[in-house]
N, C-alpha and C positions, 0 to 999 in steps of 0.2 A: 192844189201843190199840197203835198204831204210836209207837214211842219214837225212831226213828233220826234226829229232827232235834234231840235233846238230845244232851248229852255222856253218851251211855248206851254201854254196850257195843257195841250193835248198830250205832252210829252210828261206832263206832272202829273195826268190824273188816269192814263190809259191802263188798263189790268187785264191780263189774259184771264179767262174763264176760271182755269184749274190753279191759279194762285191762294193759297191759304188765306183765310178771310182776316186772320189777324197781321198778316202781310198786307193786304189790300188797306186797312184801316192804318197802318203806317206810312203806305203812299198817301193817302187823303192827307194825314197830318203833314208831312213833309210838302205836299205839292201846294196846300193852300188854295187850291183851286174851287173847293167846295162840292165837288162831284168825280165819280169815279166812273168811267167809261170801260163796259165790260166787253171785253172782243173775244171771237174764237180763233183757231187756227189761220184762218183765212182772211183775218182781220174784219171780220164783217161784225157789225154792231148786235151784240147779245140784249144790251140794255144799259142802264144807267143806275146809279145808286148816288142819291145826294148826301150831303152831310145831314141834314135833317132826317133821310132815312135811317142811317146808321145810327143816331141818337136815340129816334123813336123806338128802334129795336133795342135797345141797350135797356131802356125802361120798361120795354115787353117781355126782359129776360129771355130773348130769342137766343139760340143758341148761335156761338161764333165758331165752333169747332166743324168746320166745313170749306168749301171753295167758293170763291167768288160767284162762279156760276150757279152751284147749290143754293147759295144765299139770297142769288136774285131770284131765282125760282120759288124759292119759298116766302118771299116779298109779300107781306101781309096787306091787301086793301090799296093796292098800288093805286094812284089818281090816274096815270095812264098804263093799261096793261101793256101797251106796244110803246116802245119808245118814241119819241118825239125826235124827228131829225129833218134835215133839209138837203139836198144836193149841194154839191160844192159851187157850183154856178148861181146858187141863189145872191141876189143882191142884198146890202146890208139893211135895205128897207123892209125886205120880205124877212129876213131874220128877225129884223125887232118887230114887226107885225106879229110873227109867229109866237115870239116869246111873251110880248103883252097879253096877246089873247090867250094863251094857254098858261099864265102866270110862272113861268119858268125863267129862270136866271142863265141857264147853260143849253146850248144847242150843238149836238153832233152834226158833222157834216159830212158827207158821202160822196164817192165817186160814181161812176157808171156801173161798175162792178159791186157795188153796195157795202165798198169797205170804208172805214172811218180815216179821213185823211185830214181833218182838222176840228177844233173845239172854239165855239162862239160864246162869250160871256159878256152878258148884259152891260157889266159894268164897262168893257170895253167901247161898247156902241153908246152908251148913254152915262158917261162917267159920272155926272151931276145928276143922280136921280133924286126925285122928289122924296122926300122922307129921311134922306141922308144927311139929317142935321149933325153939325160937331158934336162929337161925343165928349163930355167931361169926365174925368175919374176922379172918385175921392178914395183915397188912399188911407186906410187905419194903421197909422204908424205909431201909436202912443202907449202900447203895452210896456209892461215892465220887465218882461221876458225872466222871469223868477226863476222858470225850470231850467234856464241856459246858464245860470250862473256856475262859475264866475265869468266866464265871457262877456256878460251882460252889466258887469260892477261898473263899468267906464264907458261903453256904447250900447245905446239903445240896439234891441234887437233887428230891427230892419236895416241898421248898417254894419251889421256883422259882414266882413268879407266874405264872399265866394268867389272862389279862384279870382283873388286879387281884385275882385269889384263887389262894393258894397250892394247886399241884396236889393236894397229900393231903388239902388242905380239899374240894376237888371230889368226890373218891374217895370220903370218908368221908360226904359228903352223898347220894350216890348211893346208897351202901350203907343207909344211913337210911332212904331211901325204898324200899327192897327189903325192909324189914322187919329189917335188922340195926341190933343195940342194943349189942352189946358187940363193941368192937374190940382187937385186940392189934396194936401196932405194934412192931415189930422195929428197933431203931436200932444205930448205930454211929459213922459221921462225923456230925460237929456235932450229936450228940442233943440237945444243949439246945434248939435251935431247933425242933424238934420238940415237946420236953415243955412249953415255956413257951408255945408257941401254943395247944396242944389239954388242957394239964392233965389233970383227969380227964373232959375231954368233956362236961361237962355243958352246956356253952354251945353245942353242937353237936348236941346230943339224942341223944348216946351216950353210953356208960360205955367210957372208954380205959385200958387198962393198957399197960405197955412192957416189952419184952425188949431188956436192952441187951447187945450183942456187945462184948466187949472184946477180938477179934479176929475176922477173917473164919471166919466158919461156912459159907459157902456157902447156896445159897437155899432148902436144906430143914433145915441145919445147926441153925438156931436154935429150929428145932420141939422139938429136944431139952431147949431150957430151959424149955418149959411140960409141966405135967401132960397126960396121955393126955386128951382131949377124951371126953365121954360121948355127944356125937352128931356130925352131919356138920360138917365145919371147911371154910371158904372161906379159900383163900390167894390173894392177888393181888400181884405186884410193884407196889413203889411208884412206879415211873415210867411207869406204864400209864394212860392216859386212856381211858375206855369208857362207852358208853351201853347196854353188855350187860344183859339182862333176866336178873337173877339168880335171879330166880324159875324162870324157863324154863329156866336150867341146872339148877337143884335139882330140878325134875320130872324133867328127861332123865335126872339121874344116879341118881334113885330109880328110874324106868322100866326102866334097864338094870343096875339092882342092882350098881351098880360100886363097888368099893373106891377108886377114883382114877379121876376125870374130869378131863381137860385139856383147856381151852380151845384151840382150833386157829383159824387165819385162812388163808384161801387166799390165795397169793403167786403171782405171775406174773413171770416174767422173760424177756426175749427174749435170744437169743444174736445178736450183731449181724454174724456172718459166715454162710455158706452151710455146713451140717453136712453132712459125706459120712459115710455109714454102710459100715463095711468087715466083709466074712468072709473074713481072711486080706488078701490083697493086691488080692481082688477088692471093686467098689463095688457094693452093693446098693441104695444111696439116697442121693440129694441133695434137702436139705431146705433152702431160702434162708429165713436168718435166722427160725428157729423159734421158737415161744413155748412153755416148759414151765410146768406148774403143780403145785404142791406144797402141801402144808399145815405151818405154821409155827405154834411153840409160842408162843400169845399170853399166857404167864406169870399164867394165871389157872386155879385148881385148885380141885375139890371132893374132901376125903380122908374116908373113913370112920375110926373109931377104930382099927381092926386095922390101918390101914397104918402106923401107929406102931410096931407091932410089926417092921416092917421098918427101921428107922432103927437105923443102927449105934449101938454102946455107945462107940466110940472117939470123942475130941472134935476130930477134924480136919474140915477142910471137908467138906459133903456138899450135892450140889446136888439140886433136884426130878428133873432125868434120871436122877440115880443112883436114886433113890426108886422112878422108874417102871421103871426097868430092873431094879430087884430085885423090883417086885411081878409083873413079867410073867414073870420067870425061876421064881417062884413060882407061876405059874398064876393069880395073882389077877386079877378083871375089870378091866382098865384101858380106859376108853374116851375117845372124842374127842369133843368139842362143838364143831362150827363156829360160829364169829362172824361173823353178817351185819351186826350193828350196828358203829355207830361203833366204830373201835379206833385207837390210835396208841400206838407204844412211843418214849418221847421219850427216845431215847439218843445223838442228834446234834443238832447246832445248827439244821439243817435242818428237823427233826423237830419242835424246839420252835417254830420259825416259823410252821411248818404248823398245830400246833395252836393257835397264836395266832389265825391268819387262820380256822380252823374254829369256833372257839368265837364269835369277833365274828360271823361269818357263821349263827351258830345251828345249826352242823352238830354240836355237841358241846356237851354240859353242864359 
């Protein structure tokens, strides 16, 4: 049965091969299925692009100025050169066996004419998968918000209203929708504003606890105030608004067996002058107003419990960048997770104004 006309996984994941890749990525963001199913004019399966495929392509600086079909054809080192699928008549037991054997989370179903008619997700077959331990989130909300004064003179930055709702409330709502039910908020500046608004979190569908910093401890220092977690921990800066798929980040983290995963955002900046490359006094190249691209820290992290073993015993300031450097020095696996969804660090007045516009336009939640 063709279910793509309903709000089904397939309807939110299916993309024609001619669709521009940037539009396909927006479909991936909106659909929250974790995969794109690429079809031709006859609805035949051309292939699939997973969320991980897209993020790995971003890290590899793969060009996105192409169609979905062209991007699929240029997919580097595919695990399965030909797409994995089953006939629509397959039993749930067959579907589950194929997904477990192939270590995949999605499976297109085809009719007798090789047309895509459905998409099965592993989570629908095995909702309580092993390894899906409840995820606890720590929100760093203790900053002074100096650059946003006078807005933050009486209100902590994470509690600034965004389209009538505190930024921190939007973050907690997004976490709840991703299956996070336990939230720890690290506070310092005007902590009473946060605690009086959220209390124990029951009114917001989560359980909230608080870590109160009586002095600046840095972006990782407050983690020393909590017990060593028993499972993966999500840490996010309180001044970030994002529609990031936290489930996708956790899957990426698990797939790479990382001790720490840091969310990164591609950032481009242009030099407003002609850049001269020199080898000593000799000019080797001249580039007129070039644009450089780098990945920047997005302030979102996943940590395994053993990352806590690298927190110092001293009670001075300690930042997440310090922890990352300590883990890298210890040869622990640290990986980057590129964020292609909406993301904004509200550090400057112009950022705050931009977020207000984006939320009003429906670009951010």
